[in-house]
C-alpha positions in Angstrom: -34.2 -56.6 10.6 -34.2 -53.1 12.2 -37.5 -51.9 13.8 -37.8 -48.9 11.5 -37.1 -51.1 8.5 -40.1 -53.3 9.4 -42.2 -50.2 9.9 -41.1 -48.8 6.5 -42.0 -52.1 4.7 -45.5 -51.9 6.3 -45.9 -48.3 5.4 -44.8 -49.0 1.8 -47.4 -51.8 1.4 -50.1 -49.5 2.8 -49.1 -46.7 0.4 -49.0 -49.1 -2.5 -52.5 -50.4 -1.8 -53.8 -46.8 -1.4 -52.1 -45.8 -4.7 -53.9 -48.7 -6.5 -57.2 -47.4 -5.1 -56.4 -43.8 -6.1 -55.6 -45.0 -9.6 -58.9 -46.8 -10.1 -60.8 -43.8 -8.7 -59.0 -41.4 -11.0 -59.7 -43.5 -14.1 -63.5 -43.2 -13.5 -63.4 -39.5 -12.6 -64.7 -37.3 -15.5 -65.0 -33.9 -13.7 -63.4 -31.0 -15.5 -63.3 -28.6 -12.6 -60.4 -26.2 -12.1 -59.3 -28.3 -9.1 -59.0 -31.4 -11.2 -57.1 -29.6 -14.0 -54.7 -28.2 -11.4 -54.0 -31.7 -10.1 -53.6 -33.1 -13.6 -51.1 -30.3 -14.5 -49.1 -30.9 -11.3 -48.9 -34.7 -12.0 -47.3 -34.1 -15.4 -44.1 -32.9 -13.6 -43.4 -36.4 -12.3 -41.2 -38.3 -12.2 -39.0 -35.5 -11.0 -35.3 -35.5 -10.1 -34.4 -33.3 -7.2 -30.7 -32.5 -6.6 -29.3 -31.8 -3.2 -28.3 -28.2 -2.7 -24.9 -29.5 -1.6 -23.4 -32.7 -3.0 -20.9 -33.1 -0.2 -20.4 -31.7 3.3 -17.9 -32.1 6.1 -18.3 -31.9 9.9 -15.7 -29.4 10.9 -15.6 -30.8 14.5 -15.1 -34.5 13.7 -13.7 -34.3 10.2 -16.3 -36.7 8.9 -17.4 -36.1 5.3 -20.8 -37.0 3.7 -22.0 -37.3 0.1 -25.6 -36.8 -0.9 -27.5 -38.2 -3.9 -30.2 -37.0 -6.3 -33.7 -38.2 -5.5 -36.1 -39.3 -8.1 -39.7 -38.7 -7.0 -42.2 -40.8 -8.9 -45.0 -38.6 -7.5 -45.4 -35.6 -5.3 -44.6 -36.6 -1.7 -47.5 -36.2 0.7 -46.0 -37.2 4.1 -43.0 -35.0 5.0 -40.5 -35.2 7.8 -38.6 -32.0 8.0 -35.4 -31.8 10.1 -34.4 -28.2 9.4 -36.2 -25.3 10.9 -35.3 -22.9 8.1 -36.7 -25.3 5.4 -39.8 -25.9 7.5 -40.2 -22.1 7.6 -40.1 -21.9 3.8 -42.5 -24.8 3.3 -44.9 -23.1 5.7 -44.6 -19.8 3.9 -45.3 -21.5 0.6 -48.4 -23.2 2.0 -47.1 -26.7 1.6 -49.1 -29.3 3.6 -48.3 -32.8 4.8 -45.8 -32.3 7.6 -45.9 -35.4 9.7 -42.7 -35.1 11.7 -40.3 -32.5 13.0 -37.4 -32.3 15.4 -39.4 -30.7 18.2 -37.4 -31.9 21.2 -40.5 -32.4 23.4 -41.6 -28.9 22.5 -38.4 -27.4 23.8 -36.6 -27.1 20.5 -35.1 -23.8 19.5 -37.9 -23.2 16.9 -39.4 -19.9 15.9 -42.7 -19.3 17.7 -44.8 -19.2 14.6 -43.6 -22.7 13.7 -43.9 -24.0 17.2 -47.5 -22.9 17.5 -48.4 -24.7 14.2 -46.3 -27.8 14.2 -45.7 -28.8 17.8 -49.0 -30.6 18.3 -50.7 -34.0 18.3 -50.7 -35.6 14.9 -47.2 -34.4 14.1 -44.4 -36.7 15.3 -41.6 -35.4 17.5 -38.6 -37.1 16.0 -35.9 -35.8 18.4 -33.6 -32.9 18.3 -31.8 -31.2 15.4 -28.7 -33.3 16.2 -30.1 -36.5 17.8 -32.8 -38.1 15.6 -35.1 -40.7 16.9 -35.1 -43.1 13.9 -37.9 -45.2 15.2 -40.1 -42.1 15.5 -39.2 -41.1 11.9 -40.1 -44.5 10.6 -43.4 -44.6 12.5 -44.4 -41.3 10.9 -44.3 -43.2 7.5 -42.7 -40.4 5.5 -42.4 -40.5 1.7 -39.8 -37.6 1.9 -37.3 -36.5 4.5 -35.5 -33.2 4.4 -32.2 -32.7 6.2 -29.4 -30.2 6.5 -25.9 -30.2 8.0 -26.8 -31.1 11.6 -28.3 -34.4 10.5 -25.6 -35.4 8.0 -24.5 -38.4 10.0 -28.0 -39.9 9.9 -28.2 -39.7 6.1 -27.6 -43.4 5.3 -29.9 -44.6 8.1 -32.7 -42.3 7.1 -32.4 -43.7 3.5 -33.3 -47.1 5.0 -36.7 -45.6 6.0 -37.2 -44.0 2.6 -34.8 -43.4 -0.3 -36.3 -39.9 -0.7 -33.9 -38.1 1.6 -33.1 -34.6 0.3 -30.2 -32.6 1.6 -31.3 -28.9 1.6 -28.3 -27.2 3.2 -26.9 -24.8 0.6 -23.1 -24.2 0.1 -23.7 -21.3 -2.1 -21.2 -18.5 -1.3 -23.9 -16.0 -2.1 -26.1 -16.3 0.9 -29.2 -14.6 -0.6 -28.9 -16.9 -3.6 -28.7 -19.9 -1.3 -32.0 -18.9 0.4 -33.6 -18.6 -3.0 -32.3 -22.0 -4.0 -33.9 -23.6 -1.0 -37.3 -21.9 -1.8 -37.0 -22.8 -5.4 -36.4 -26.5 -4.6 -39.5 -26.6 -2.5 -41.6 -24.6 -5.0 -40.7 -27.0 -7.8 -41.4 -30.1 -5.9 -44.8 -28.9 -4.5 -46.0 -26.8 -7.4 -45.7 -23.5 -5.6 -43.7 -21.5 -8.1 -46.0 -18.4 -8.2 -46.0 -18.1 -4.4 -42.2 -18.5 -4.4 -41.8 -15.6 -6.8 -43.9 -13.4 -4.6 -41.9 -14.3 -1.4 -38.6 -14.0 -3.2 -39.4 -10.5 -4.6 -40.4 -9.3 -1.1 -37.2 -10.7 0.3 -35.1 -9.1 -2.4 -36.7 -5.7 -1.5 -35.7 -6.3 2.2 -32.1 -7.1 1.1 -31.9 -3.9 -0.9 -33.2 -2.0 2.1 -30.6 -3.4 4.5 -27.8 -2.8 2.0 -28.8 0.8 1.8 -28.9 1.1 5.6 -25.5 -0.6 5.9 -23.9 1.8 3.4 -24.4 4.6 6.0 -22.1 3.0 8.6 -18.3 2.9 8.7 -18.1 -0.6 9.9 -19.7 -3.3 12.1 -18.9 -6.4 14.1 -21.1 -9.5 14.5 -20.7 -11.2 17.9 -22.5 -14.0 19.6 -23.2 -14.4 23.3 -23.5 -17.8 24.9 -22.9 -18.9 28.5 -21.1 -15.7 29.5 -18.8 -16.0 26.5 -18.5 -13.8 23.4 -17.5 -15.0 20.0 -16.6 -12.7 17.1 -17.3 -13.2 13.3 -15.7 -11.6 10.3 -16.4 -11.9 6.6 -14.2 -14.9 6.1 -15.1 -18.1 4.2 -15.7 -20.2 7.3 -17.6 -17.5 9.2 -21.2 -18.5 10.0 -22.4 -14.9 9.8 -20.2 -13.7 6.9 -23.4 -12.8 5.0 -24.0 -9.8 7.3 -21.0 -8.3 5.6 -21.0 -10.0 2.1 -24.7 -10.0 1.4 -26.2 -7.4 3.8 -23.5 -4.9 3.0 -21.9 -4.0 6.4 -18.2 -3.4 6.3 -16.3 -5.6 8.8 -14.6 -3.9 11.7 -11.9 -6.5 11.6 -10.9 -9.3 9.2 -8.6 -12.3 9.3 -9.7 -13.4 12.7 -9.8 -17.2 13.5 -13.5 -17.9 13.0 -15.4 -21.2 12.7 -19.1 -22.1 12.8 -19.2 -21.0 16.4 -16.9 -18.0 16.0 -13.6 -17.0 17.6 -13.3 -16.4 21.3 -13.5 -12.6 21.5 -12.9 -10.7 24.7 -14.5 -7.4 25.6 -11.1 -5.9 25.2 -11.0 -7.3 21.6 -14.2 -5.6 20.8 -13.0 -2.3 22.2 -9.8 -2.7 20.1 -11.6 -3.0 16.8 -14.2 -0.4 18.1 -17.1 -1.1 15.7 -19.6 1.6 14.8 -22.3 -1.0 15.0 -22.2 -4.0 17.3 -24.5 -6.9 16.5 -25.0 -9.3 19.4 -26.7 -12.6 18.7 -28.2 -14.1 21.8 -27.6 -17.9 21.5 -28.5 -18.6 25.1 -31.7 -18.4 27.1 -31.0 -15.2 28.8 -33.4 -12.3 28.3 -32.2 -9.2 26.6 -32.2 -7.3 29.9 -29.8 -9.9 31.4 -27.7 -9.9 28.3 -27.3 -6.2 28.4 -25.9 -6.3 31.9 -23.1 -8.5 30.8 -22.4 -6.9 27.4 -22.8 -3.2 28.3 -19.9 -3.2 30.9 -17.4 -0.5 31.5 -15.2 -1.7 28.6 -18.0 -1.8 26.0 -19.2 1.6 27.1 -16.0 3.0 25.6 -16.9 1.8 22.1 -18.5 3.9 19.4 -21.3 1.4 19.1 -22.3 2.0 22.8 -21.8 5.8 22.7 -24.0 6.1 19.6 -26.6 3.6 20.8 -25.8 1.2 18.0 -25.6 -2.1 19.9 -28.2 -4.3 18.2 -29.4 -7.4 20.1 -30.5 -10.2 17.7 -32.7 -13.2 18.4 -30.7 -16.4 18.6 -33.5 -18.7 17.6 -33.9 -16.9 14.3 -30.3 -16.2 13.7 -28.6 -19.4 14.9 -31.2 -22.2 14.7 -33.4 -21.5 11.8 -31.3 -19.9 9.1 -32.3 -20.2 5.5 -36.1 -19.9 5.9 -37.7 -17.2 3.7 -39.7 -15.8 6.6 -37.0 -16.0 9.2 -34.5 -14.4 6.8 -36.9 -11.5 6.3 -37.3 -11.3 10.1 -33.5 -11.0 10.5 -33.4 -8.0 8.2 -36.4 -6.5 9.9 -34.6 -6.8 13.3 -31.6 -4.8 11.9 -33.8 -2.2 10.1 -36.0 -1.6 13.2 -33.0 -1.2 15.5 -31.0 1.1 13.2 -33.7 3.6 12.5 
């Protein structure tokens, strides 16, 4: 028997005994306070079936494919392992408690600072990296729900040995904004946070409208990503990681039909000059500071572009843009970065 399976059995027995005690206590409780009524109302939603936001996914690098199942929660989960920073961000914004494990990578994970400050601490298990999960650490955290996205797809079956309640929250919705909303709605339904979700979504929709209005004032734009002295370009194609900057935020692509993947197409500085974008977005995927990045990007070739001449090169935070997409707070921060730089 695998070590995490033994741990899971022990955890299950502990939770079962606790549940029995809770049931006896609830039967004798006669309080009619608002708090009790709220708990009673929430409990009526269970059992609850939660569908994965994507039924199937494929690893473009390896060609492996994965299928994800519906999860039936008998009760609201209380111990959560969250392996996607975007979903962790949305749970945090909704005020969901019970996080017992994250992929913190020893505190070195590419996680937004507001999440790192709150969740990288004693009492919350560090279960590895976004791509390399420590299954024993997950099992030791005794979760009754695990939330994963594309980077952890290959661990799906093994994670289900720890708990059957493994939910795939990576959206394949072609409408990026709708995909963000789907993720928030899933969390809100499961944890009874619908009112807060409506508030967050309304604010996000206002931001989307604001950036669309801003985008309409420019002829075109190009999204590029800088990593280890190399530049990748992204258009509005189906396989482009940042197609939503065009399709949802409203910027017109400076070029189309380029060979893009999740990591973009190799794009030389000469290529950028050739398409000559009016706005150049540069996502900093590496660890270099913006000052260091500028020295490489703003070279003699780039200085000939309209984007440079008009001071429209926008440097974007890689942690927010590359590692924690889909969170309601981080998505709002993305738009704020654009709006603040294109005043």
